[in-house]
DRENPA-3360 file (N, C-alpha, C; in nm, 2 decimals, always signed):
BEGIN
1 = MTALYLES = +0.08/-0.12/+0.00/+0.00/+0.00/+0.00/+0.09/+0.13/+0.00 ~ +0.20/+0.12/+0.07/+0.29/+0.24/+0.07/+0.33/+0.28/-0.06 ~ +0.36/+0.18/-0.15/+0.40/+0.21/-0.29/+0.29/+0.29/-0.36 ~ +0.17/+0.25/-0.34/+0.06/+0.32/-0.40/+0.05/+0.47/-0.35 ~ +0.07/+0.48/-0.22/+0.07/+0.62/-0.16/+0.18/+0.70/-0.22 ~ +0.30/+0.65/-0.23/+0.41/+0.73/-0.29/+0.39/+0.76/-0.43 ~ +0.33/+0.67/-0.51/+0.30/+0.69/-0.65/+0.20/+0.81/-0.66 ~ +0.10/+0.81/-0.58/+0.00/+0.92/-0.58/+0.06/+1.05/-0.55;
9 = LEGLTRLR = +0.15/+1.05/-0.45/+0.22/+1.17/-0.41/+0.31/+1.22/-0.52 ~ +0.38/+1.13/-0.58/+0.46/+1.17/-0.69/+0.39/+1.24/-0.81 ~ +0.27/+1.19/-0.84/+0.19/+1.25/-0.94/+0.15/+1.39/-0.90 ~ +0.12/+1.41/-0.78/+0.08/+1.55/-0.73/+0.19/+1.64/-0.73 ~ +0.31/+1.60/-0.68/+0.42/+1.69/-0.66/+0.49/+1.73/-0.80 ~ +0.45/+1.66/-0.90/+0.50/+1.69/-1.04/+0.43/+1.81/-1.09 ~ +0.31/+1.84/-1.04/+0.23/+1.96/-1.09/+0.30/+2.09/-1.05 ~ +0.29/+2.18/-1.14/+0.35/+2.32/-1.12/+0.27/+2.38/-1.00;
17 = GVAGAMVV = +0.35/+2.43/-0.91/+0.29/+2.50/-0.80/+0.26/+2.42/-0.67 ~ +0.28/+2.29/-0.68/+0.26/+2.20/-0.57/+0.39/+2.19/-0.49 ~ +0.39/+2.24/-0.37/+0.51/+2.24/-0.29/+0.52/+2.11/-0.21 ~ +0.42/+2.03/-0.20/+0.42/+1.91/-0.12/+0.29/+1.84/-0.12 ~ +0.30/+1.71/-0.08/+0.17/+1.63/-0.08/+0.19/+1.53/+0.03 ~ +0.08/+1.49/+0.09/+0.08/+1.39/+0.20/-0.04/+1.30/+0.20 ~ -0.02/+1.18/+0.25/-0.13/+1.09/+0.28/-0.14/+1.09/+0.44 ~ -0.25/+1.12/+0.49/-0.27/+1.14/+0.64/-0.39/+1.06/+0.69;
25 = SADDGLVV = -0.37/+1.02/+0.81/-0.48/+0.95/+0.88/-0.59/+1.06/+0.91 ~ -0.71/+1.03/+0.87/-0.82/+1.12/+0.89/-0.86/+1.14/+1.04 ~ -0.84/+1.04/+1.12/-0.88/+1.04/+1.26/-0.79/+1.13/+1.34 ~ -0.66/+1.11/+1.33/-0.57/+1.18/+1.42/-0.47/+1.27/+1.35 ~ -0.47/+1.28/+1.22/-0.38/+1.37/+1.15/-0.24/+1.32/+1.14 ~ -0.21/+1.20/+1.17/-0.08/+1.15/+1.16/-0.04/+1.12/+1.01 ~ +0.08/+1.16/+0.98/+0.13/+1.14/+0.84/+0.16/+0.99/+0.82 ~ +0.11/+0.94/+0.71/+0.13/+0.81/+0.66/+0.24/+0.80/+0.56;
33 = AESLMEGI = +0.24/+0.90/+0.47/+0.34/+0.91/+0.36/+0.35/+1.06/+0.32 ~ +0.47/+1.11/+0.28/+0.48/+1.25/+0.25/+0.59/+1.27/+0.14 ~ +0.57/+1.38/+0.07/+0.67/+1.42/-0.02/+0.66/+1.58/-0.02 ~ +0.75/+1.64/+0.06/+0.74/+1.78/+0.09/+0.87/+1.85/+0.05 ~ +0.86/+1.98/+0.01/+0.98/+2.06/-0.01/+1.03/+2.10/+0.13 ~ +1.16/+2.12/+0.14/+1.22/+2.16/+0.26/+1.16/+2.28/+0.32 ~ +1.14/+2.28/+0.45/+1.08/+2.39/+0.52/+0.93/+2.39/+0.55 ~ +0.86/+2.29/+0.49/+0.72/+2.27/+0.51/+0.70/+2.19/+0.63;
41 = PGDAVAAL = +0.63/+2.24/+0.73/+0.60/+2.17/+0.86/+0.49/+2.06/+0.84 ~ +0.53/+1.95/+0.79/+0.43/+1.84/+0.75/+0.34/+1.80/+0.86 ~ +0.40/+1.78/+0.98/+0.31/+1.73/+1.09/+0.21/+1.84/+1.13 ~ +0.24/+1.96/+1.13/+0.15/+2.07/+1.16/+0.04/+2.08/+1.06 ~ +0.08/+2.08/+0.93/-0.02/+2.09/+0.82/-0.11/+1.97/+0.82 ~ -0.06/+1.85/+0.85/-0.14/+1.73/+0.85/-0.24/+1.74/+0.96 ~ -0.20/+1.78/+1.08/-0.29/+1.80/+1.19/-0.40/+1.90/+1.16 ~ -0.36/+2.01/+1.11/-0.46/+2.12/+1.07/-0.56/+2.07/+0.97;
49 = AASLMRRM = -0.51/+2.00/+0.87/-0.60/+1.95/+0.76/-0.70/+1.85/+0.81 ~ -0.65/+1.76/+0.90/-0.74/+1.66/+0.95/-0.85/+1.72/+1.04 ~ -0.80/+1.81/+1.12/-0.89/+1.88/+1.21/-1.00/+1.96/+1.14 ~ -0.96/+2.03/+1.03/-1.05/+2.11/+0.95/-1.15/+2.02/+0.88 ~ -1.11/+1.91/+0.83/-1.20/+1.81/+0.76/-1.30/+1.75/+0.86 ~ -1.25/+1.72/+0.98/-1.34/+1.66/+1.08/-1.45/+1.76/+1.11 ~ -1.41/+1.88/+1.14/-1.50/+1.99/+1.18/-1.60/+2.02/+1.06 ~ -1.55/+2.03/+0.94/-1.63/+2.06/+0.83/-1.73/+1.94/+0.81;
57 = GTTVSAAG = -1.68/+1.82/+0.82/-1.77/+1.70/+0.81/-1.89/+1.71/+0.91 ~ -1.86/+1.74/+1.03/-1.96/+1.75/+1.14/-2.06/+1.86/+1.10 ~ -2.01/+1.97/+1.06/-2.09/+2.09/+1.02/-2.19/+2.06/+0.91 ~ -2.13/+2.00/+0.80/-2.22/+1.98/+0.68/-2.31/+1.86/+0.71 ~ -2.28/+1.77/+0.79/-2.37/+1.66/+0.83/-2.49/+1.72/+0.91 ~ -2.46/+1.81/+1.00/-2.57/+1.88/+1.08/-2.66/+1.96/+0.99 ~ -2.60/+2.01/+0.88/-2.68/+2.08/+0.78/-2.76/+2.00/+0.68 ~ -2.74/+1.86/+0.69/-2.81/+1.77/+0.60/-2.73/+1.74/+0.47;
65 = FSRPSFMH = -2.61/+1.78/+0.46/-2.53/+1.75/+0.34/-2.44/+1.63/+0.36 ~ -2.39/+1.57/+0.25/-2.31/+1.46/+0.26/-2.16/+1.50/+0.29 ~ -2.08/+1.40/+0.31/-1.94/+1.43/+0.35/-1.87/+1.51/+0.24 ~ -1.79/+1.61/+0.28/-1.72/+1.69/+0.18/-1.63/+1.60/+0.09 ~ -1.62/+1.63/-0.04/-1.53/+1.56/-0.13/-1.41/+1.64/-0.16 ~ -1.40/+1.76/-0.13/-1.28/+1.85/-0.16/-1.29/+1.97/-0.07 ~ -1.17/+2.00/-0.01/-1.16/+2.12/+0.07/-1.05/+2.21/+0.02 ~ -1.07/+2.34/+0.01/-0.97/+2.43/-0.05/-0.96/+2.55/+0.05;
73 = LQAARGAL = -0.84/+2.56/+0.11/-0.82/+2.67/+0.20/-0.71/+2.76/+0.13 ~ -0.75/+2.89/+0.10/-0.67/+2.98/+0.03/-0.61/+3.08/+0.13 ~ -0.48/+3.10/+0.12/-0.41/+3.20/+0.21/-0.33/+3.29/+0.12 ~ -0.26/+3.39/+0.18/-0.19/+3.49/+0.10/-0.08/+3.43/+0.01 ~ -0.01/+3.33/+0.06/+0.10/+3.28/-0.01/+0.08/+3.14/-0.07 ~ -0.04/+3.09/-0.06/-0.06/+2.96/-0.12/-0.19/+2.90/-0.08 ~ -0.20/+2.77/-0.09/-0.33/+2.70/-0.07/-0.31/+2.56/-0.01 ~ -0.41/+2.52/+0.07/-0.41/+2.39/+0.13/-0.53/+2.31/+0.06;
81 = LVVPAGPD = -0.51/+2.20/+0.00/-0.61/+2.12/-0.06/-0.62/+1.99/+0.00 ~ -0.74/+1.94/+0.03/-0.76/+1.82/+0.10/-0.88/+1.74/+0.04 ~ -0.85/+1.61/+0.02/-0.95/+1.52/-0.04/-0.96/+1.39/+0.04 ~ -1.08/+1.35/+0.08/-1.08/+1.22/+0.15/-1.05/+1.11/+0.05 ~ -0.97/+1.01/+0.09/-0.94/+0.90/+0.00/-0.98/+0.77/+0.08 ~ -1.11/+0.76/+0.09/-1.16/+0.65/+0.17/-1.21/+0.70/+0.31 ~ -1.26/+0.61/+0.39/-1.31/+0.66/+0.52/-1.20/+0.71/+0.62 ~ -1.08/+0.66/+0.61/-0.98/+0.68/+0.71/-0.86/+0.76/+0.66;
89 = ILLIAIGD = -0.85/+0.79/+0.54/-0.73/+0.85/+0.48/-0.77/+0.99/+0.41 ~ -0.68/+1.08/+0.43/-0.69/+1.21/+0.35/-0.57/+1.23/+0.26 ~ -0.59/+1.28/+0.15/-0.49/+1.32/+0.06/-0.48/+1.47/+0.06 ~ -0.36/+1.52/+0.09/-0.33/+1.67/+0.11/-0.23/+1.72/+0.01 ~ -0.26/+1.83/-0.05/-0.16/+1.90/-0.13/-0.14/+2.04/-0.08 ~ -0.01/+2.09/-0.08/+0.02/+2.22/-0.03/+0.07/+2.29/-0.16 ~ +0.00/+2.40/-0.19/+0.04/+2.47/-0.31/+0.09/+2.61/-0.29 ~ +0.17/+2.66/-0.38/+0.22/+2.80/-0.37/+0.12/+2.89/-0.45;
97 = RHINLGLA = +0.16/+3.01/-0.46/+0.06/+3.10/-0.53/+0.04/+3.07/-0.68 ~ +0.13/+2.99/-0.73/+0.12/+2.96/-0.88/+0.05/+2.82/-0.91 ~ -0.01/+2.76/-0.81/-0.07/+2.63/-0.83/-0.19/+2.65/-0.92 ~ -0.20/+2.55/-1.01/-0.32/+2.54/-1.10/-0.43/+2.46/-1.02 ~ -0.52/+2.53/-0.96/-0.62/+2.46/-0.87/-0.70/+2.36/-0.94 ~ -0.74/+2.39/-1.06/-0.83/+2.29/-1.13/-0.76/+2.16/-1.16 ~ -0.63/+2.18/-1.21/-0.55/+2.06/-1.24/-0.52/+1.98/-1.12 ~ -0.48/+2.05/-1.01/-0.45/+1.98/-0.88/-0.58/+1.91/-0.83;
105 = RIEMLQAA = -0.69/+1.97/-0.84/-0.82/+1.91/-0.79/-0.84/+1.78/-0.87 ~ -0.83/+1.79/-1.00/-0.86/+1.67/-1.08/-0.76/+1.56/-1.04 ~ -0.63/+1.59/-1.03/-0.53/+1.49/-1.00/-0.56/+1.43/-0.86 ~ -0.60/+1.52/-0.77/-0.62/+1.47/-0.63/-0.74/+1.37/-0.63 ~ -0.85/+1.41/-0.70/-0.97/+1.33/-0.70/-0.94/+1.19/-0.76 ~ -0.86/+1.19/-0.87/-0.83/+1.07/-0.94/-0.74/+0.98/-0.84 ~ -0.64/+1.04/-0.78/-0.56/+0.97/-0.68/-0.64/+0.91/-0.57 ~ -0.73/+0.99/-0.51/-0.81/+0.95/-0.40/-0.90/+0.83/-0.44;
113 = EQLG = -0.95/+0.83/-0.56/-1.03/+0.72/-0.61/-0.94/+0.59/-0.61 ~ -0.82/+0.60/-0.65/-0.73/+0.48/-0.66/-0.69/+0.44/-0.51 ~ -0.67/+0.53/-0.42/-0.64/+0.50/-0.29/-0.75/+0.44/-0.21 ~ -0.87/+0.49/-0.23/-0.99/+0.45/-0.16/-1.04/+0.32/-0.20;
% end
């Protein structure tokens, strides 16, 4: 399974503007596999992404919607993208200001389908 995770991360990190990618446990935010540029705090980003997805899942469920299929958090210097890849795993991409969000989203959804 680890080889499949690494293959998915490799596909993401080849995209222009993607500074890193991770496979993370959805429950506790622990990193399962990662491919990050130097200086990216992977553990902190993983914990943040897992926490945000859990909270968003709770909120949308209370509102009567289904589980989120894609989360995009935009900041001044980049973006955090998160896709559930099955019930227990999240696929995360960290993008700089030049990331092609549409292409990254497509790649992430395809990778999540393979992982899930």
